[in-house]
N, C-alpha and C positions, 0 to 999 in steps of 0.2 A: 563398375572403377573405385574404386574406393578413393574419396578428394581425405578421406582423413586416417594418414596412418600414426607409427608413433615416433614419430621422432615431433607429430606433429602434436604427438598430444605430449607429450616432455615439452615440448617450444612450451604447451596452453601454463601444467605446472609451473614452469619454470613464471612464467609470466603473473601466474597467481598465488603464489610462493605456499606452493603445495608442490610437500617433495614426493612420488609415487613410486614404487616400489617399480619394480618388474610385472609381476603378476598383472597388477592397475590398471599397468601401462595399454597390458593384452585387454582387461576388461571394457580398458575404457574407448582404444581402439569401437573398437568393435557395435559398443553400446552408444557411441554418437557416428557410427557412422550407419547406421543407424533412424538417427535420427537425421541428419543430416539427407541420409533419404524421407522421409517423411516426408520433407518439407521442402521436395523440388518436389515427391508428388501434389501436397498442396497451389504447391505457382500452378503445378499446369494449371490444374480446375481452377485456379482462384482469375474469371478475366473479369475485363474490367464493366461490361454486363451485370458480374452477379455480386452486388451487395457486402459490402462486411458491416458484422453483430462482430454485439460482443457480450450477445444471452437468445441466445437461439430463440426465445417464445419475446414474444414483443412486448415490451411493461412500459407501462407509464407510471408516474407516482400522482399519489391523492392528496387534493388539501383540500383542506376544508373552508368559505369562506372567514377573514378573521373581525372578528362580534364585534367591539367595547362593551365589554361586560360592566358588575359596576368593581369596582373603585376602593383596596383594603384606605383605612389615614391610614397619618403618621403615628397614633397611638397604637396601633394596632397591627403595625407592619412593627412597630418597636416592643409589645407583651411583652414578647420570650426573648429581649437582646440578652445574655444575661451587664450588657455593661452599653449605656446608655448614656445620649447630654444632649443638649439644647437640639433636643427632633434630629438628632444620630442616629450611629452605632462609635462603639464604642472601643479601637481590636490596641493591636498592642502595636506598640512601631516599630517597623520590622527595617527604617532604614539606620544611616546615623545620626548622631546629629546633626551636621553640616547642613544637614542636604531638609 
């Protein structure tokens, strides 16, 4: 028994603010009915003992250890800056004068 009717598709179109022609309503009725049937089939198989997965293959992030290495001096950091003053980058103001 079909749960999706043309009237339901028209109603969904109104809710989504999509103007649907009669041909589109007929096509979408069939497509949405197939989708609902497939979801019902999956729901039958999905039991509490089946673990939900977001990916078919188990995945794990690979992290490297954080190791402190050589640091740049302030002069090295600023050497390619287009404009610097007092050991800082000088940039164009983006906020108004009042701030």
